[in-house]
N, C-alpha and C positions, 0 to 999 in steps of 0.2 A: 530719341534714339538711345538704346542701352547697349554698351559693349565695353570691353576692356581696350585699353589703348595699346594695342599690339599691331605690328605691321602685318604679320601673317594672317590674323583674323580679318583685317580690312582688305587684304589681298585675295581672300577666298572668293568673294562675290565677283571679282574681276575675271576669274577663270572661265566660268560659263558665259560671261558677257563677251569675251574675246571671240569665242567660236560663234556666238550669235551674230556679232558684228561682221565676222568673216562671211557668214552665210548671206547677209544682206548686201555686202560689197559684191560678192560673186553674182548674185542674182540680179541686182539692179544696176550697179555701176558697169558691169561687163556688158550687159545689154545695151546700155547707152553708148559706151565706147564702141560697141560693135557696129553702130551706125556710121562711124567715122573711120573705122579701121577694117580693112578688107580681108586681111590675112587671118582667118578664123582659128587656124591651128596654133599659131603663135600666141594669139589672144587667149586661147583655152589653156595654155600652159601656165598662165598667171593664176588660175584657180587654185592649184595645189599649193602655189607659193602662199596665198592668203590663208588657206585653210591649215597648212602645216605650220606656218609662222604662229598662228593663233593658238594651236594645241601645244606647240613647243614652248611658247611663253607660258602657257597655262601649267605645263609640267614643271617649268622652272619656279613658278609661283607655288606650286604644291610643296616644295621644299621648305619655303617660308612658313607655310601653314603648318607643316609637320613640326617645325621647330617651335612654333607657337604652342602647339598642343603638348609637346614634350616639356616645355618650360612652364606654361601657365594652364594647361588642362583644356585649352580651347575656350569657347564662349559663343556669344550670339550678337547678331546685329539686326535690328528690325526698325521699320518705319511705318507710319500710319498710311493706310491706303484709302479706306473709306469708313464712314460711320453710318450704321443703319439702326435708328432708334438708340437703344442703349448699348448696342453691339458695335464694338470697334474691331475691324478687320485690318490686319497688318501683314505686310510683306517682310520676310526676314530670312536670314540663314542661321544655321546652327552647326557648329564645328566641334566634334568630339573625336575619340579615338576610332570609332567604327567608321564615321563619315570621312576622316582623313585617309584611312586605309583604302576605301573605295575610291576616293578622289585620285590617289596615286595610281591605282589599278587602271581607272578609266583613262586618265591623261596619257599614261605610259603606253598601254595597248592601242589607243587611238592614234597616238604619234607613229608607232611602228606600222600599223595597218595602212595609214595614209601614205607613208614613205614607200611601202611595198606596192601600193596601188598605182603609183606613178608609172611604172613599167607594166604592170598587170593590165591596166585599163588604157594603155596608150593606144591611140588610134580609134577608140570608141567615139561615135558621133555625138554622144552626150557627156563627153568627158568632163566639162566644167560643171554641168548639173550634178554629176556624181559626187564631186568634192563639196558642192553647195549643200547637199542633203546630208553628207557626212558631217559637216560643221553643225548643221541644225540638229542632227541626231545626237551628237556628242554634247551640245550645249544643253539639250533637254535632259539628258541623263545626269549631267553634272548639277543642274538645278534641282532635279529630283533628290539627289543625294544631300544637298546642302539645305533644302527647304526646312524651315522651322515650324510650319503649320501645315495641316492636312489639305487645306484649299489650295495653297501654293503647290504643294506636293502633287495634288490631283492634276492641276494644269500641266505641270511637267510630265506627269504620267501619261496624259493623253498626247502630248507632243512626242514623247518617245514612241508611242503607238503609231503616230503619223509618220515619223521618220522610218520605222521598220516597214511600213506599208509601202512607202516610196522606194525604199532600197531593195526590198524583196521583189517588187514588181518593177525594177529599174529597166529591165529589158521587156517593156510591156507589149512590144510587138509580138512576143511569143505568147501563145495562148496559155501555156502551162505557167509562166511567170505571173501573168495577170490573175489567173485563178488562185495561185498560191498566195499572192498579196491579199486577195479578197478573203481567202480562207483564214489567214492569219488575223486580218482586221476584224472579221465577224466573230471568230472564236475568242479572242481576247476581249472583244466588246462586252460579252456575257460577264466576265469577271470584272471589267471596268464599271459596269452599272452596279453590281453588287458592292464594289468599293465605294462608289459614290453614296449609295444608300447607307452603308456603314458609317461613313464620314458624317453624314446628315444626322444619324441617330446619336453619334457622339456629341455633335454640336448642340443638338436639342437637349441633351441631358446635361451638358456642361456650360453652354453658352459661349464656347470658344473653339476656335480651330488650333490654337497653339498646342503643339504636341507635349511640351513639358507641363504646361498647365493641366492638360487632360490627364497626364500621369499622376499628377498631385492629387486632383480631385478623385480619381478612380481608387488610388491607394488609400485615401482617407475615407472611402465608403460613400462617396458622393453620387455614385451611378448604381442603379439597381441591378441585381444580378441578371434579370432577364434582358435588359438593355445592353448590359456589358457583353453578355454571351452572344446575343444576336449581332451586335456591331462587329465584335472580333471575328465571328464566323464569316460575316460578309467580307471583312477586310481580307481574311485568308483566302476566300474564293477569288477576290481580285488578284492576290499574289499568285494563286494557282494558275490563273489564265496567263499572266505574264511569264511565269517560270515554267510553263508547259507541263504542269503536273497532271497526272491521270484524274479525270478523263479529258482534260483540255490539252493533252500533249500532241494532238493530231496535226496542228498547224506547223510545228517546228521542223519535222522532216521535209515537208513540202517547201519550207522556206529556203531550201537549198537552191531553188531555181534562180536566186539572186546571184550577183557576182560573188566568187569565193572569198575575197577580202571582207565582203559584207557579212558572210557567214561567220568569219573569224571575230568580227566586231560584235555581232549579235550574241554569239555563243560564249564569248570571253568576258565581255565587260559592259555590255549595255542591256539590251532588252531583257534577256532572261535573268540577268543578275538583279533586276529591279525587284522581282518578287521576293527573292531571298532576303534582299536588303530590307524591304518593307517589313517583313516579319521580324527580322533582327532589330530594327529600329523601334517596332512597336512592342517588343518583347516584355517590357514592364507591365503592360496591361494583359498580354497574352498569359503571363504567369498567374494572373488573378482568376483565370478561367481554366481549370484543370481538364475539364472535359473538351475544350477546344484544343488544348495542347495534345490531348490524346489523339484527336482527329488529325492534327498536323503530323504527328508521329506515324500514324497508320497510312495516310496518304503518301507521305514520303517513302515509307518502306515498300509500299505497293509499287510506286513509280520506280524505285530503284531496281527491283527485281524484274518488273514488267518490261521496262525499256532495255535493261541489260540483256534479257533473252533475245529481243528482237535485234539488238546490235550484232548478235552471233550469226544471223542468218542473211543480213543484207549483203548485196554484192556491190552497191554503189558506195565508193569511198567516202563521199560526203554524207551520206545517209547513215553509214556505220558511225561516224563521228557525231552526227545529229542525235542518234538514239543513245550514244555514250554520254552526250551532254544532259539529255533528259534523265538518264539514270543517275548521274552524279548530282543533278539538281535535287533529285528525289533523296539522295543521301544527305544532302545539306538540310533539307526540310525535315528529315527524320532526326537529325541532330538538334535542330532548333526545337522540335517537338519534346525533346528531353531536357531543354533548357541549355544546350551547349552552344551558346552565341559565339564564344571565342573560337571554338573548333570550326563551327559552320563558316564564319567569315574567313578564317585561315584557309580552309579548303576551297572557298570561293576564289580567293586570290591565287592559290596554287593551281587550281583547275583552270582559272582564267588564263594564266600564263601558259600552261601546257596546252590547252585547247586552241589558243591563238597560234601556237607553234604548229600544232597538227593541221589545222585548217589552212594556214599559210603554206605548209609543206605540201598538203594536198593540191593547192593552187599552183604551186611550183611543178608538181607532177603533171597537172592538166595543161599548164602552159607549155610543157615540153613534149607532151604526147597528143597534140591536136585535140585537147578537151576530152581525153579518154578518162572515164570515171569507173568502169567496171574493174574491179580488182582481179578478177579471173582472167582478164585480157592483159594483165600486166605481169611483170616478173623481172628479176635481175637488174633493177633500176639502180642498185647501189653501185654498179660499175660505171654508169653513165651519169649518175647525179649523186656523187659521194657526199657532198655537203648536205644536200636535202635528206639523204638517207640517214646519216649519222644524227642530224638534229631530230629527225622524225623518230628515230629509235629512242632518243633521249625522252622526248615528250611522251611516247607510248609507255616507256618503262616507268616513268613518273606516275602516270595515271594508273598503271598496273600495280603500283605500290611496292616497287622494288628498292631496297635501301641501297645507297644513302640519298636517293633522290627526293625531291620536295614532297611528292605524293605519298611517299612512305610515312613521312612525319604527320602530314595532315590526316591521312587514313587512320593512323594510330590514335590521333586525338579524337577523332570522330567515335572510334570504337570505345575509347575510355569514357566518353560522355555517355554512351548507351550502357556501358557497365555500370557506372556510378549511379545511374537512375534505377538500377536493379531490373532492367528489362532483359532477362537472360534468354527467353525465347526470341526476342527481337534481335538480340546480339547474334544468336546462332544463324537466324535468317540473313542478317547483315553480312556475316562472314561468307555465306553462300554467294551473296552479291559481290563480295570482294573477289571471290574466285571467278565469277563470270566476267567481271571487269578486267581482270588480268588476262583471261582467255581470249576475249574479243580484242583486246589490245595487241596480244601476240599475234592474232589472226591478221589484223590490219597492217601490222608492221612486216610480217613474214612474206605474205602473198605478194605484195607489189614489189618489194625490194630485194628479196632473195630468190634463189632458183635461177632459171635460165630466162634470157630475154626473148620475147616473141619477135618474129621478123618485122612486124609492122612498127615495132618501137626501136628498130635498130638506129634510127637517126636522132633518137631523144638525147638530150644533153642538159648539162646543169644550167640553171636559170642565171640571170645577170646578177652582178654584185649588189645592185639596189634590192633585189628580191631576197638573196640569201644572207645579207647582213642581218636583217631582222630576225631571220631563223636562228642564226648563231647567237644573238643577243638573248633571245627567248630560251634557247637551249641551255645556256649558262645559268640563267635564273631558275629554269626548271631543275637543274642540278643542285643549285646552291641555296635558293631562298628557304628551303625547308629547315635550315639550321636556325632560322629566327624563332623556332619554337623552343630552342635551348636557352637557358640563362647564360648568356655569353659573357657578362661581366657584372660587377656589383651594381652598376647603374641601370642594367637591362635585365630584368628578372625573367624574361621569356615572354612569348607572345600572349599566353593565356592570362598571365598576370598583368600584362600591359593593357589588354582589353578589359579585364575584370579583376581588380586587386584581391577579390576574395577567392580566386583560383590560383593554384600553384603548379609549377611543372611537376609531372609525375610520370613514372615508368611502371609498366606491368610487364615484366620480362615474358611471362607465359603467353600473354595476349600478343605481344610483339612477335614472338617466335611463331606462334600459330599463323598469324597474318603473313609472315614471311614464307612459311611452308605452303600456304594456300597459293600465294602468288607464284613461287617457284614451280609448284605442281601444275598450275595453269600454263606456265611458260613451257614446261616440258611436254604437256599434252598438246599445246599448239605447235611446238617444234615437230613432234611425231605425226600429227595429223596434216599439217599444211606444208611441211618441207620434206621430211623423211618419207612421208606417205606410208609409214608402218602401220598406222591406224587409219582406217578409211572413214572419212567424213560421211559418205553416202551410207556406209553400214550403220554408223551411229544413228543417223536420222531414221533408219528403218527399224530401229528398236521401238520407236513410238511414232509411226508415220502420220497419225492424225494429229498428234501434238506438234510435230515438225511442220505440218501444213498449216495448222492454226497460227503458229508463230510467224511463219513465212507470210501469211495473209494478214499479219499485224493484229491478230486476235479478232479480226473482222469488225474492229471498232469503227473504222472509216466506213466500211459497208453498212454497218448499222445506222450510222448517222446519215449516210446517203438515203437509206431506206425510210428513215423517219422524215427526212426532207421531202422525198418524193411522194410518199404515201399519206403523210399527216400535214406537214407545213404547206407544201404546194397545193394539196387537196383542199386544206382549209382556206388557203389563199384564193383558190378557185371559187369557193362558195362565197367568200367575201366579195370577189369581183362580180359574181353573179347577182348577189344582193345589191351591190352598189349600181349595177346596170339596170336590173329589173325594177327594184323597189325605189332606190334613191333617185336614180336618173329618169327611168321611164314613167314611174308613178308620181314620185314626189316633185321632181323639177318639171319634166315635160307635162305631167298630168295636171299640174296647177295651171300651166299656160294653157293647156287644151280646154280645161274647165272654163277659164276666162273667155276663151275664144268661142266656145259653144254657147255660154251665157250671152255673149254679145250678139251671136246670130239669132237668139230667140227674142232678145229685147229690142233688136233693131226694128222689128215690125211695128213697135209703138211709135216710132218716128216716121210718120207718113208724109208730113209736109202739108196736109189738108186741114183747114180751119175747122170744119164740122167735126173731125175726128177728135181734135183737142177739146172743142166745145162739149161733145158727148162725154168725154173723159171727165171734164170738170163737173158736169151735171151728176154723173154717176158718183163722183167723189163727194159732192155736197149731200147727195142722198144717203150715202153710206154713213157720213159723219152725223146727219140727222138722226138716222135709225140708231146709231150707237149712243148718241146723247139721250134719246128717249129711253133706251133699255136701261142706261145707267141711272136715269132719274126715277124710273119705275122701281 
């Protein structure tokens, strides 16, 4: 075992272990105790105690790990697992500035979501199972973050997929929830297979799964360009699946069928963050393949604009937020494609905080309005839900990029990364995406909370304190965490230099002013269209009706996939089934049995039971042998 003798580093591996233990306690111990304790409701309330205690302790331990990274730069701990031939496979954790930032995000958001869920999920008949899966999901994500080798990371990667499948399909009695869970599982499975092949290629080329060792071998030229490019591309496809990048984005909007706190967790800190984190973690070898970096940038840019346009036309409040998440994940990938790791991770954190706030705010609205999700059937909720409204406005304004909120600073860092890479055309398109982002955020904030209140929402009210306290905490962070980008003291040089000492804090006044103008213009347009109604949204859509219809139908991507499934995959499956039934089953399996049966029917006539028949057969046989012997001698 190799490690530095620091408390924080040794505490890091305990953080995911605590949630894993909580999962086991809830699933097994609660079941056993249930045989002897008849009050199921009181027993179920123990589940969040175990789950929240585990993640709260993990969040406390995170500060020890952070202190360790600040003082000593982190380190690694590993142990032998098994030896196959000359190959030694180890389990271990690796802690650095990127992983500790993700560690803080996941533990903090998970803690708030689980506290919020106590009230939101109260009365659900699978209440304890919900918190058990939560604990498993978080444990898997934390393990993925800390894994020091690709094999260990892949195991955690698959467990994250399992957790999302169980949570998205939590209400499996609903057909739509079950279908959404399957869609997410199958779509991401394509990327997972590619990721596994990429890992195997790297292992074959280097003889190790250890990430740091792979970096060293690749940087020293120990991996051929063809293998390096192929493996990196496959790893990126795996990241595309988890982070819902085009064309694998289709699963994430449907994932809204799960409980709203699940949506907050998936969109803010776990499932979709895994792909961005994977690319950031593997950036040293991504940078060795400029062609793949270009692909990462292009896919990120397409996803940013593509999903942002769809967020403008959706009417379901959770789906608007879902497409917003896809769009911002594309922005992070775009930034990673130009080498902006510090900016991408910073925006991942800022977006995670704001998106958790928005989803929990949406959950608060749904909880108060009998699960109403159509924003056009809402209005004036600021009067009846003032805390939810104010916090929701802060989260939306942050992601819209309005100063001095956190999203303004992270957006500026992203734009600077694109500018430094010399991608001026990409920068122009990105600024268009910034405008779209601010516009759909204005839309989702104005329509439900401003204006007049519909009659059917007259009895809506503010959620309980357990639900709105997490909103307030997240709103405060959405407002203030952006200042971490600034060099606040002589010992803290700013976020960019904290992550990468080669980068320094920088301001481009013209770019900052331009982004502010775009955000304000989008806000004014949203105010005019959705509140004042001085500009008609219907008239705007009529300028390009076919484009509007195409966007409203999600660019027909889902329809295309369904067509491929129906006409190609199911048709091919039918041919395989026919071949299996007619050739394999009827001819090969049944045919061989029938041939033996028919042969037996024909040969049974030789067994007559009469002595003269056998005597005649023996005489004929002897004569035949004599003739054969005579022919051979002649």
